[in-house]
DSSP file (Angstrom, degrees, kcal/mol; ACC not computed):
  #  RESIDUE AA STRUCTURE BP1 BP2  ACC     N-H-->O    O-->H-N    N-H-->O    O-->H-N    TCO  KAPPA ALPHA  PHI   PSI    X-CA   Y-CA   Z-CA
    1    1 A M     >        0   0    0      0, 0.0     4,-1.4     0, 0.0     5,-0.1   0.000 360.0 360.0 360.0 -56.1  104.4  191.0   24.6
    2    2 A I  H  >  +     0   0    0      1,-0.2     4,-2.2     2,-0.2     5,-0.2   0.837 360.0  52.0 -76.3 -34.6  101.7  188.3   24.8
    3    3 A Q  H  > S+     0   0    0      2,-0.2     4,-2.3     1,-0.2    -1,-0.2   0.859 109.7  51.3 -73.1 -32.8  100.9  189.2   28.5
    4    4 A A  H  > S+     0   0    0      1,-0.2     4,-1.0     2,-0.2    -1,-0.2   0.879 111.4  47.3 -68.1 -35.5  100.4  192.9   27.5
    5    5 A F  H  X S+     0   0    0     -4,-1.4     4,-1.1     2,-0.2    -2,-0.2   0.862 113.1  47.2 -72.8 -36.6   98.1  191.8   24.8
    6    6 A I  H  < S+     0   0    0     -4,-2.2    -2,-0.2     1,-0.2     3,-0.2   0.901 109.8  55.2 -67.9 -40.4   96.1  189.5   27.1
    7    7 A A  H  < S+     0   0    0     -4,-2.3    -1,-0.2     1,-0.2    -2,-0.2   0.790 111.9  41.8 -64.5 -28.0   95.9  192.2   29.8
    8    8 A H  H  < S+     0   0    0     -4,-1.0    -1,-0.2    -5,-0.1    -2,-0.2   0.649  94.6  90.2 -96.9 -12.5   94.3  194.8   27.4
    9    9 A H     X  -     0   0    0     -4,-1.1     4,-1.1    -3,-0.2     3,-0.4  -0.739  69.6-147.9 -83.7 127.2   92.0  192.4   25.7
   10   10 A P  T  4 S+     0   0    0      0, 0.0     4,-0.3     0, 0.0    -1,-0.1   0.804  95.3  44.7 -76.4 -28.6   88.6  192.3   27.5
   11   11 A L  T  4 S+     0   0    0      1,-0.2     3,-0.2     2,-0.1    -5,-0.1   0.781 119.1  40.2 -82.0 -24.7   87.8  188.8   26.7
   12   12 A L  T >4 S+     0   0    0     -3,-0.4     3,-1.6    -6,-0.2    -1,-0.2   0.514  89.6  92.3 -99.8  -7.2   91.3  187.3   27.5
   13   13 A A  T 3< S+     0   0    0     -4,-1.1    -1,-0.2     1,-0.3    -2,-0.1   0.805  83.7  53.6 -61.2 -33.1   91.9  189.5   30.7
   14   14 A N  T 3  S+     0   0    0     -4,-0.3    -1,-0.3    -3,-0.2    -2,-0.1   0.402  77.2 118.1 -90.7   6.7   90.5  186.9   33.1
   15   15 A I    <   -     0   0    0     -3,-1.6     2,-0.2    -9,-0.1     7,-0.1  -0.581  68.6-125.6 -71.1 117.3   92.7  184.1   31.8
   16   16 A P        -     0   0    0      0, 0.0    -2,-0.1     0, 0.0    -1,-0.1  -0.485  25.0-173.7 -68.7 133.0   94.9  182.9   34.8
   17   17 A L        +     0   0    0     -2,-0.2     2,-0.1     4,-0.0    -2,-0.0   0.689  56.7  79.9-100.4 -23.5   98.4  183.0   33.9
   18   18 A G  S  > S-     0   0    0      1,-0.1     4,-1.8     4,-0.0     5,-0.2  -0.383  85.5-114.6 -83.0 162.2  100.0  181.3   37.0
   19   19 A S  H  > S+     0   0    0      1,-0.2     4,-2.3     2,-0.2     5,-0.1   0.873 113.8  51.0 -65.5 -41.4  100.1  177.6   37.6
   20   20 A S  H  > S+     0   0    0      2,-0.2     4,-1.9     1,-0.2    -1,-0.2   0.861 110.8  48.9 -67.7 -36.0   97.8  177.7   40.6
   21   21 A G  H  > S+     0   0    0      2,-0.2     4,-1.9     1,-0.2    -1,-0.2   0.846 112.5  49.3 -72.3 -32.5   95.1  179.7   38.8
   22   22 A L  H  X S+     0   0    0     -4,-1.8     4,-2.4     2,-0.2    -2,-0.2   0.876 108.5  51.5 -72.3 -33.8   95.3  177.4   35.9
   23   23 A W  H  X S+     0   0    0     -4,-2.3     4,-2.4     2,-0.2    -2,-0.2   0.933 111.9  48.3 -64.1 -46.1   95.0  174.3   38.1
   24   24 A H  H  X S+     0   0    0     -4,-1.9     4,-2.1     1,-0.2    -2,-0.2   0.874 111.5  49.7 -65.8 -39.2   91.8  175.9   39.7
   25   25 A A  H  X S+     0   0    0     -4,-1.9     4,-2.4     2,-0.2    -1,-0.2   0.891 112.0  48.2 -67.9 -42.9   90.4  176.7   36.2
   26   26 A L  H  X S+     0   0    0     -4,-2.4     4,-2.6     2,-0.2    -2,-0.2   0.931 113.1  47.3 -58.7 -48.1   91.1  173.1   35.1
   27   27 A V  H  X S+     0   0    0     -4,-2.4     4,-2.1     2,-0.2    -2,-0.2   0.852 112.2  49.9 -64.1 -37.9   89.5  171.6   38.2
   28   28 A G  H  X S+     0   0    0     -4,-2.1     4,-2.7    -5,-0.2     5,-0.2   0.911 110.8  49.7 -68.7 -43.8   86.4  173.9   37.8
   29   29 A T  H  X S+     0   0    0     -4,-2.4     4,-2.2     2,-0.2    -2,-0.2   0.932 112.7  47.0 -59.9 -44.2   86.0  173.0   34.2
   30   30 A A  H  X S+     0   0    0     -4,-2.6     4,-2.4     2,-0.2     5,-0.2   0.936 113.1  47.6 -65.5 -43.3   86.1  169.3   34.9
   31   31 A S  H  X S+     0   0    0     -4,-2.1     4,-2.6     1,-0.2     5,-0.2   0.958 113.4  46.8 -65.2 -47.6   83.8  169.5   37.8
   32   32 A F  H  X S+     0   0    0     -4,-2.7     4,-1.9     1,-0.2    -1,-0.2   0.839 112.3  52.9 -64.2 -31.4   81.2  171.6   35.9
   33   33 A G  H  X S+     0   0    0     -4,-2.2     4,-2.1    -5,-0.2    -1,-0.2   0.888 110.5  45.5 -61.6 -44.3   81.6  169.2   32.9
   34   34 A L  H  X S+     0   0    0     -4,-2.4     4,-2.2     2,-0.2    -2,-0.2   0.831 111.5  52.6 -73.5 -31.3   80.9  166.2   35.1
   35   35 A L  H  X S+     0   0    0     -4,-2.6     4,-2.4    -5,-0.2    -2,-0.2   0.889 108.6  52.6 -64.9 -38.7   77.9  168.1   36.7
   36   36 A G  H  X S+     0   0    0     -4,-1.9     4,-2.3     2,-0.2    -2,-0.2   0.927 109.6  46.8 -56.2 -52.6   76.6  168.7   33.2
   37   37 A L  H  X S+     0   0    0     -4,-2.1     4,-2.3     1,-0.2    -2,-0.2   0.908 111.4  51.7 -63.4 -42.0   76.8  165.1   32.3
   38   38 A V  H  X S+     0   0    0     -4,-2.2     4,-2.6     1,-0.2    -1,-0.2   0.928 110.6  48.1 -57.2 -46.9   75.1  164.1   35.5
   39   39 A L  H  X S+     0   0    0     -4,-2.4     4,-1.9     2,-0.2    -1,-0.2   0.864 111.5  50.3 -66.4 -33.1   72.2  166.5   35.0
   40   40 A M  H  X S+     0   0    0     -4,-2.3     4,-2.6     2,-0.2    -1,-0.2   0.905 109.8  49.6 -69.5 -37.3   71.7  165.3   31.4
   41   41 A L  H  X S+     0   0    0     -4,-2.3     4,-2.4     1,-0.2    -2,-0.2   0.935 112.2  49.0 -68.4 -41.9   71.7  161.7   32.5
   42   42 A V  H  X S+     0   0    0     -4,-2.6     4,-1.9     2,-0.2    -1,-0.2   0.895 111.8  49.4 -56.9 -41.1   69.0  162.6   35.2
   43   43 A G  H  X S+     0   0    0     -4,-1.9     4,-2.4     2,-0.2    -2,-0.2   0.909 111.4  48.8 -65.7 -42.7   67.0  164.5   32.6
   44   44 A F  H  X S+     0   0    0     -4,-2.6     4,-1.9     1,-0.2    -2,-0.2   0.923 111.5  48.0 -67.4 -41.3   67.2  161.6   30.2
   45   45 A K  H  X S+     0   0    0     -4,-2.4     4,-2.0     2,-0.2    -1,-0.2   0.862 109.7  53.5 -65.2 -35.0   66.1  159.1   32.9
   46   46 A A  H  X S+     0   0    0     -4,-1.9     4,-2.4     2,-0.2    -1,-0.2   0.902 107.9  52.0 -62.4 -43.0   63.2  161.4   33.9
   47   47 A F  H  X S+     0   0    0     -4,-2.4     4,-1.9     1,-0.2    -2,-0.2   0.888 108.2  50.5 -64.3 -36.5   62.2  161.4   30.2
   48   48 A E  H  < S+     0   0    0     -4,-1.9    -1,-0.2     2,-0.2    -2,-0.2   0.868 109.5  50.3 -68.3 -34.3   62.2  157.6   30.2
   49   49 A L  H >< S+     0   0    0     -4,-2.0     3,-0.6     1,-0.2    -2,-0.2   0.894 109.9  50.7 -70.3 -36.2   60.0  157.5   33.3
   50   50 A I  H 3< S+     0   0    0     -4,-2.4     2,-1.0     1,-0.3     3,-0.3   0.912 113.2  46.1 -68.4 -37.2   57.5  159.9   31.8
   51   51 A T  T ><  +     0   0    0     -4,-1.9     3,-1.0     1,-0.2    -1,-0.3  -0.502  68.1 149.9-104.2  64.6   57.3  157.8   28.5
   52   52 A L  T <   +     0   0    0     -2,-1.0    -1,-0.2    -3,-0.6    -2,-0.1   0.855  69.0  60.2 -65.2 -31.4   56.9  154.2   30.2
   53   53 A R  T 3  S+     0   0    0     -3,-0.3     2,-0.6     1,-0.1    -1,-0.2   0.696  96.8  68.4 -71.5 -17.1   54.9  153.0   27.3
   54   54 A L  S <  S-     0   0    0     -3,-1.0     2,-1.1    -6,-0.2     3,-0.1  -0.913  72.1-150.3-104.8 116.7   57.8  153.7   24.9
   55   55 A D     >  -     0   0    0     -2,-0.6     4,-2.5     1,-0.2     5,-0.2  -0.730  18.2-175.8 -81.5  96.1   61.0  151.4   25.2
   56   56 A I  H  > S+     0   0    0     -2,-1.1     4,-2.3     1,-0.2    -1,-0.2   0.887  77.6  50.6 -69.4 -38.3   63.4  154.0   23.9
   57   57 A E  H  > S+     0   0    0      2,-0.2     4,-1.9     1,-0.2    -1,-0.2   0.874 110.9  49.1 -64.6 -39.6   66.4  151.8   24.0
   58   58 A K  H  > S+     0   0    0      2,-0.2     4,-2.3     1,-0.2    -2,-0.2   0.953 112.3  49.1 -64.4 -49.6   64.6  149.0   22.0
   59   59 A Q  H  <>S+     0   0    0     -4,-2.5     5,-2.3     1,-0.2    -2,-0.2   0.867 110.2  49.7 -61.5 -38.0   63.4  151.6   19.4
   60   60 A L  H ><5S+     0   0    0     -4,-2.3     3,-1.3     3,-0.2    -1,-0.2   0.857 109.0  53.3 -66.9 -35.8   67.0  153.0   19.0
   61   61 A E  H 3<5S+     0   0    0     -4,-1.9    -2,-0.2     1,-0.3    -1,-0.2   0.887 107.3  51.3 -65.3 -37.1   68.3  149.4   18.5
   62   62 A E  T 3<5S-     0   0    0     -4,-2.3    -1,-0.3    -5,-0.1    -2,-0.2   0.397 119.1-118.5 -83.3   7.9   65.7  148.9   15.8
   63   63 A R  T < 5 +     0   0    0     -3,-1.3     2,-0.7     1,-0.2    -3,-0.2   0.882  43.4 179.6  60.3  43.5   67.1  152.2   14.2
   64   64 A N     >< -     0   0    0     -5,-2.3     4,-1.6     1,-0.2    -1,-0.2  -0.724  14.3-159.9 -77.9 112.0   63.7  154.1   14.5
   65   65 A L  H  > S+     0   0    0     -2,-0.7     4,-2.3     1,-0.2    -1,-0.2   0.770  84.5  56.4 -70.3 -33.4   64.7  157.5   13.1
   66   66 A A  H  > S+     0   0    0      2,-0.2     4,-2.2     1,-0.2    -1,-0.2   0.941 108.4  45.7 -66.7 -48.7   61.8  159.4   14.7
   67   67 A V  H  > S+     0   0    0      2,-0.2     4,-2.5     1,-0.2    -2,-0.2   0.870 111.6  54.6 -62.7 -37.2   62.7  158.3   18.2
   68   68 A G  H  X S+     0   0    0     -4,-1.6     4,-2.8     2,-0.2    -2,-0.2   0.943 108.5  48.3 -60.7 -48.9   66.4  159.1   17.5
   69   69 A I  H  X S+     0   0    0     -4,-2.3     4,-2.3     1,-0.2    -2,-0.2   0.876 111.2  49.9 -60.1 -40.5   65.4  162.6   16.5
   70   70 A V  H  X S+     0   0    0     -4,-2.2     4,-2.1     2,-0.2    -1,-0.2   0.898 113.2  45.7 -61.2 -45.9   63.3  163.0   19.6
   71   71 A V  H  X S+     0   0    0     -4,-2.5     4,-2.9     2,-0.2     5,-0.2   0.916 112.8  51.2 -61.6 -45.4   66.2  161.8   21.9
   72   72 A A  H  X S+     0   0    0     -4,-2.8     4,-2.5     1,-0.2    -2,-0.2   0.925 112.1  45.9 -61.8 -47.1   68.6  164.1   20.0
   73   73 A A  H  X S+     0   0    0     -4,-2.3     4,-2.3     2,-0.2    -1,-0.2   0.860 112.1  52.5 -61.9 -39.9   66.3  167.1   20.5
   74   74 A L  H  X S+     0   0    0     -4,-2.1     4,-3.0     2,-0.2     5,-0.2   0.965 111.2  46.1 -64.6 -50.0   65.8  166.2   24.2
   75   75 A L  H  X S+     0   0    0     -4,-2.9     4,-2.7     1,-0.2     5,-0.2   0.910 113.0  50.6 -62.8 -41.2   69.6  166.0   24.9
   76   76 A L  H  X S+     0   0    0     -4,-2.5     4,-1.9    -5,-0.2    -1,-0.2   0.907 112.3  46.0 -64.3 -36.7   70.2  169.3   23.0
   77   77 A G  H  X S+     0   0    0     -4,-2.3     4,-2.0     2,-0.2    -2,-0.2   0.914 112.4  50.2 -69.3 -43.0   67.5  171.0   25.0
   78   78 A L  H  X S+     0   0    0     -4,-3.0     4,-2.9     1,-0.2    -2,-0.2   0.883 107.8  54.4 -58.7 -38.1   68.8  169.6   28.3
   79   79 A S  H  X S+     0   0    0     -4,-2.7     4,-2.6    -5,-0.2    -1,-0.2   0.923 108.2  48.9 -68.1 -40.7   72.3  170.7   27.4
   80   80 A L  H  X S+     0   0    0     -4,-1.9     4,-1.9    -5,-0.2    -1,-0.2   0.871 111.1  49.6 -65.6 -32.7   71.2  174.3   26.9
   81   81 A I  H  X S+     0   0    0     -4,-2.0     4,-2.4     2,-0.2    -2,-0.2   0.938 112.0  48.6 -69.3 -44.2   69.3  174.3   30.1
   82   82 A V  H  X S+     0   0    0     -4,-2.9     4,-2.0     1,-0.2     5,-0.2   0.909 111.4  49.7 -58.7 -41.0   72.3  172.9   31.9
   83   83 A V  H  X S+     0   0    0     -4,-2.6     4,-2.0     1,-0.2    -1,-0.2   0.922 112.7  45.9 -62.6 -42.1   74.6  175.5   30.4
   84   84 A V  H  < S+     0   0    0     -4,-1.9    -1,-0.2     1,-0.2    -2,-0.2   0.873 114.3  49.1 -71.0 -35.3   72.3  178.4   31.3
   85   85 A S  H  < S+     0   0    0     -4,-2.4    -1,-0.2     1,-0.2    -2,-0.2   0.834 111.6  48.2 -77.0 -27.4   71.9  177.0   34.8
   86   86 A I  H  <        0   0    0     -4,-2.0    -2,-0.2     1,-0.2    -1,-0.2   0.870 360.0 360.0 -77.7 -36.3   75.6  176.6   35.4
   87   87 A L     <        0   0    0     -4,-2.0    -1,-0.2    -5,-0.2    -2,-0.2   0.487 360.0 360.0 -62.0 360.0   76.4  180.1   34.1
């Protein structure tokens, strides 16, 4: 019953039902997740190199809200770029 529903539903038709397919999907998800985190870290370090005059970590420790908003926007933007590039 469930397999028939999954087979006819366009979004769920590509879900692997076997154990080897599920294992490959989990490994792929983990590797792309790790790649995304590494790319976000590289982007953040590049931002720190570009803004040498601003000590971001010190400003965040002092609870500077403006720097926190800029860093949050940077990380959101980087995550969107990473997601689009991985797809």
